[in-house]
N, C-alpha and C positions, 0 to 999 in steps of 0.2 A: 917824157915823164912816164907815160903808160908802160913802155917797154922796160925801162929801168926798174920801176916798182914791181912789175910782174916777175922779172928775172931775179930780183933780190928777195922779195917777200912772198912770192907765190900766193897772191890774194885770191880768195874765192869771189870777191866782189871788189870793184875798183871804179870810182868816179873821180874824174879830174875836171873841175869847173874853173874856167878862166874868168876871173873877176876884174881883169885889167881895165875894162871900160868904166868901171865904177870909181877908178882912181886916176882918171885922166887929169893931167896937170900936176900930179904928185911929183915931187922932186926925184923920187926913185924911178919914176917912169922914164925920165930923161936918159937913163943908161940903157934903156931897151928891155930891162927886166920886167916881167909881168907879175901880177898878183893872182894867186891860185888858191883853191880850196880842194883838198884831197880827202875823200872818204874811202877808207880802205879796211877790208875785213880779211884777217889772216890768222891762222892758228899759230904763226910764229910769234904773235903777241901774247900768247898764253903765259901767265906768270910775270909778265913785264909791267912795270908801272907806266903811268901815262907819259911821264918824261922819257922813259926808256923807249917807248913806242915811237914818240916823236923823233928821238935821236935816230932810230932805225930808218925812218922815212927820210930824214934829212941826209943821213949817210948814203942812202941809195941814190939820192939826187944831187950829191955833192958837186958833181961836174957841171951842173947847170947854174950854180950860184956864182957870181951875181949877174952874169950877162943875160941869162934866160929867165931866171926867177929872182924877183926882188923881195917878194913876200909870199909866205906859204902858211896857210891854216890847215891843220890836220885833225881829222876825226878818225881815230884808229880803234878797231874793235876785234875781238875774237868772234867766231861764228855764233857762239852762245849769247854773247853780249848784244850782238846785232839783232838776233832773233827776238830777244827780250824787249826790244824797243817798241 
């Protein structure tokens, strides 16, 4: 995930958290796909809506669905938005 996101979105900051253990026994876990949360900061998100940003992340990771990723939560920011938090 890290390499795909870095190649596609050139983030200045990227954190990928594996939350799969929190979903043990979930029907989606049976397929082997994990649950993840991505926090990503990229200037490529400038001017893009929240939905558009999520689409950009999902598109970058398309090859990992559904076998490696079952569920993905995304927090996507520009540098300015992230700094203002």
